N, C-alpha and C positions, 0 to 999 in steps of 0.2 A: 504494499500500499504506498503510495507517494507520501512524503512529509508535507504537510499543508501548513499554510500560514499560522494557523493558531497552533499545532502540535508542535512547531518549531520554536514558537516562542514559549511555550510552556518548560522549555528546558532551563532558561534563564539561570542557567550553572556561572558560576563567578569566575571560572576559566572557560569563557566562551570567547573564541575568536573570529572574528568575521572578515571573509575576503570580499569587498565590495567593488565589481567592475561595470563595465557599460555592455558587455554580451555574455551569455553563458557560453558561446563557442570559445572565447579566449580563456576562461577560467579551465574550460575542459583540456583545450588543447595546450595551454602554456603553463597551468599552474596545477593541474591534478596531483602530480606526485608532491610536490611541496605539500598541499592541503593535506593529503594522506599521511605525510611523515606528521604533520602536527597533530595529528588523531594518535599516531602511534607514541608520540612524545607525552601523551596524558591528557590532551586538551579537547575542548568539544569544538567542533568547528561548524559553522554556517556559512553560506556563500550568499550574496545578496547582489542579483543582476537581474535585468530584462530577461522575458521569457523567449528562447528562441527553439531551434529544433536540436540543442545540446543540452537543453535544462532536463529533460527527462534521461537523457544518458547520465546527466550527473546524479540523479536521483537514484537511477539503477544500480551506482556504485555503494548506495547507502548513505551518501551526503545528504544533508539539508539544505535546502535553497529556498529562499524568500524571493519572489518575483518582484521586480520594480516597476511599476505600469507606466508610470509619468516620464520615465527617461528616452528621449529622442536624441539619438547621438548627432546628426546633422541641422538641429532644430535650434534658433535664437529667439525664441519668442520668451520675454521675460516672464509673463505670466504661467507661461508652462514650466517655467524652470522654477518659479517659486513654488508653484505646487510639487515639482519634484522634490525640492527642499525640505517641504511641509511632511513628504510621503517618507523622507528618510528620518524625520524626526519620529513619526510614528512607529517607525520598524524598531528604530535604536531604541526608545523608549521601551519597547515591549520585550525586546532581545537582552538588554541589559548586559552587553557584550562586557569582556575585561578589557580588550584591544581590538581596534579595525585596522586593516592593511586597505587603504584606497587606491585604486587603478584609473588611468586616465582623467582626461579634463573634467567632465562634469561630477562624477563620483569624488574626485579631488576637490573640487571646491564645494558643490552643496553637501557632500558626504561628510566633509571635514567640518564645515559650520554646523551640521545637523550634530555630529559627535560633541562637538563643544557643549551645545545647549544640553545633551543629554550626559554631561560629564564623563564622557568616555575618551582615552587615549586613541591616537590615530598617528599613522604615518600614511604620506602621500606619495605614489610613486607614477613618474612620468615617465610613460615606457616611449614617448616620442612627441614631438610638439605639434604636428598636424596642421590643419589649414589654418586654423587662428594664429598661426605664429609664422607662417608662411609669407607674409607680407604685412608691412608696418600700416595696414589700414584700421578703420574703425574696430575692426574685429579684433583686431591684435591689441589696441589700447584696452577694450572692453574685459577682454581675457586677462590681461595685465594687471587689471584692477581688481577684478574677483579674484586672481591668484593670490593677489597681495595681500588681499583681505583674509583669506580663509588660509593661507598657509600661515599666518600668525599663531593659529590655534593644531597647527600639525607639529608633532614633537620632532619629525625631521622630513624633508622633502628628498625621495630618491631621484636619480637619473641613471639612465644606462649607458650614457656616453657622457664625456667632460665637456663636450660643445654644448649640450642641452643646458647643461650646469651653468656653465660660463654665461650663456643669455639669460638666465633666471637672476643671477649675480649682478651683471652688467646693466640691467633693467631695473635693478634696485627691488624685484620682485619679493626675494628672501634674501635674509643675511646668509653670508658664505658659512658662518657655523653651523647651521641647519641644513645644509647640503651633505648630500653623502652618494656616491658612486657606486651603484651594483653592476658588477661584471656582466650583464645580460641578465637572462630569466634561467640559463642552465640549460643542459642538455644530458640528457642520461647516456653515457658512454657504455654503458653497460647493455644498451637495447639497441643505440646506434653505431654498430660495430663494421670494420670493413669487412668486404666481401672477400671470399677465397679467392675467387678468379677475377681479375681486373678484365673489363671488356677490350678485345682487341677487334674493334671494328674497322673497316675500311671507310665505312660514313662515320665520321665525328657526332655524336650524339650530345645536343646541349639542351637543358630544361630549366625553364623558369617556372618556379613555384611561389605565387602569392595569390593574394586576392586580384581579380581581374580589373586593375585601377591604371589610368593614364601615369599617375605618379610614381608607380612600380616600376616606370621604364619600360612599359610592354612594347608599346609602338615601336620605341626605337630599337628593343629587342628583333622585332619584326623586319623594320627596314635593313638592319645590320646582316641580318641573315639573307635577307633578299641581294645585297649588295655579293657577300661571298657567294652566293650561287652563281652570279653573274660572272665572277671571277673564275668560275670553273670547279670549286671546290666542292667535295662530297660531304653535304653535311644534313643533319636533321635537327629542326628546331620544336620543339614542343612548350606548351602551356598547360599549367595543372593550378587550379584553384577555382573559387568560387565567383561567381558574377554577385557583386555587391552593390545592386540596385541602390540602396539609402545613401550611398556615399556619392559626394558632388563629381569624384574622379572616374565614376562608374564606366567601364567601357561597354557598350552595347553588346550583345550577344550576335545582333545580325553584321555588326563590324568583324566579329571575331570569326563567323561563319564564312564572310568575304575573303579573310586573309585564308581560311582553310581552303576554299574552293580555289585561290590564286596559287595554291600549292604551296606558300611560303611556311605554314607553322601547322601544327596538329594541335587542336584543343583537347586536351584528356577529361574535362570537367573537375569534379571535385572528388575527393577522397579522404577516408578517416584514417588511413593508413599510408603515410608519404613514404615511408622507408623501400618498400618493393621499386617505387619509381626512382629513386635514388639510386638504388642498387645498379639499375639496368642501363644507366647513362653513362656517359664520358664526364660532361662537365655540367656543374650548376651554376646558373646566370642571374643575377639579380640588380639590374641597371637604375636602382631606386634612386629618387629625389631626396629623399628624407627619410632616415629611420632611427629605432631606439639601438636595439641590436637584433638584427634577424634571425629569429630563430631557423630558419631553413638552412641560412649560411652555417650557423652550429651544428647542425644535424648532418650537413653535408661533409663538413670539416672532420667530422667525429668518426664518419663513413670513408674517409681518405680520399674525397673527390676533392679536384681542383676547382677553384670558383673564380669567375669573373664577377666582380662588383664595382660600384661607383667609388671612386675618392672623396667619401662624404662621413662625417662622424656616425660610428655605429658600426659601418661597413669595414671602416677602417681598422677598428679594433679587433676584428675578424681574422683580415686578410693583410699578411707582408707582400707587398707587390714583389713579385717574383720568386717567391719563397712557398706560399702554399696556394697562389693564384695569381690575377693580376686586377688591376684597378684601372678604370676609365674615368673620365671626365663626365658628370652627369648631362643628360640630355644631349649628347654627341654621339650621333650615330656612326661616322667616319672612326672614332676612337674605340668605341665600342667595337666596331668589325676588325680593327687592327688587333685588339687583344683576342678576340675569339679566333681570329687567323693565327695568332703565335701559338694558341694551344692546339690548333688543326696540327701545324708543322711539328710540334714536340713529339718525341718518341714515346712510347707505350711506358718505358723505364722512366723517365723524365715525369711523365705525367704523375706515375706511381709515388715516386720522390717527393712530388709536391704535395700528394695526398697523406703520404706519412708526416711530413711535415706541419700539416694542417692537425691531424690527429693528435700529436704532441702537443701541440698549443691548447686544444681543448681539454686535454686532461690536466695541463697543468692551471690553465685560467678559467675555464668555463663549466667544468664537471658541475653539475648540479647538487653535488653533494657539498660544494664549497657554498654554494648559492643558499641552500637550505640551512647551514650552520650558521650564515650571516642573519637570516630570518631569525632563527630560534633565539639566537644570543641577543639580539637585540629586543626582541618580543620578552623573554626572561627578564632582562634587565628592566625595562620599562614596568612589566607587572610586579615586580618585586619593590620596585620604587612606590608604586600605587598601593601595594599591601601595607609596606611600611608607614607610609602616610595616615593610612586610616587606623 
């Protein structure tokens, strides 16, 4: 029987930890192992997120989920956002958690303010700056203002790369002492293992895994693939990921189908398990414009796949140019094609050497065990402080 709004609230355990985000999808795909570990550590856990196709998948694992009904990721309606704030207050008052981790802009802002009203300590985690920070328009200044107010009440504000952290400090959104860099959201290196056989295809296979959004560099990948085919190279380029129609950067299915019809790329749809797709290609590509630290790059590197990605914060943390992959300039089709060409011309042994270097980097810096230990140490410290104060 699924956990309902009321049955979750009835827990009201002092050691209840809440993980609050803007999609159940991200909770399931990025943080499920982390959340399960907190249960192993002896905490009660509840996830607070909007309902989507992954809500019931989370509940099927035995975890508690409270659905947020007022959260619209792409909306900027102040009345709607105020109602979201009131909804968070209602949820947190009923749950009475010991601690909350918030993810992404709206939970970070309105959830943090609600947590303060409910006298609950919280940490805000900025997984990427997104559309609000892409230009210095009205949305940027509004988001900056709200973040500045809410961040006063967060114990810490975490970032996945140093550039995002610097933007917040430079714009005086948060003081430096409140900031902390989390080295990505981690990768389970015991699951994302190297394959026994490295592909030795005459055709070099490239795969881009992400939501089908323009700002992931998908159009550039398509055009770069077209350039290389015209140069006579044997390559296969594929796209994997869901179409996110709620996002203003969404690529319409009709456009993707046209690319397929023209014979440039193959669209593989979406998947619950990315691992077999990574196993069966030579190279993972992500020419994104803006990232926190992309999970797909961590997974690919952990599986000893060379990577091509953009020279931007978040991606640069994962890929060392010429060591475990190549970096290109964002929005630059010719540069992306040049880096893809480099990998086409590499021998299998040299590609494998790149992959081994990537796995070594994941084990040293991005293994999820490292990330889980950081979460637990921070949570334990702040809960002990609260217990002592009471």
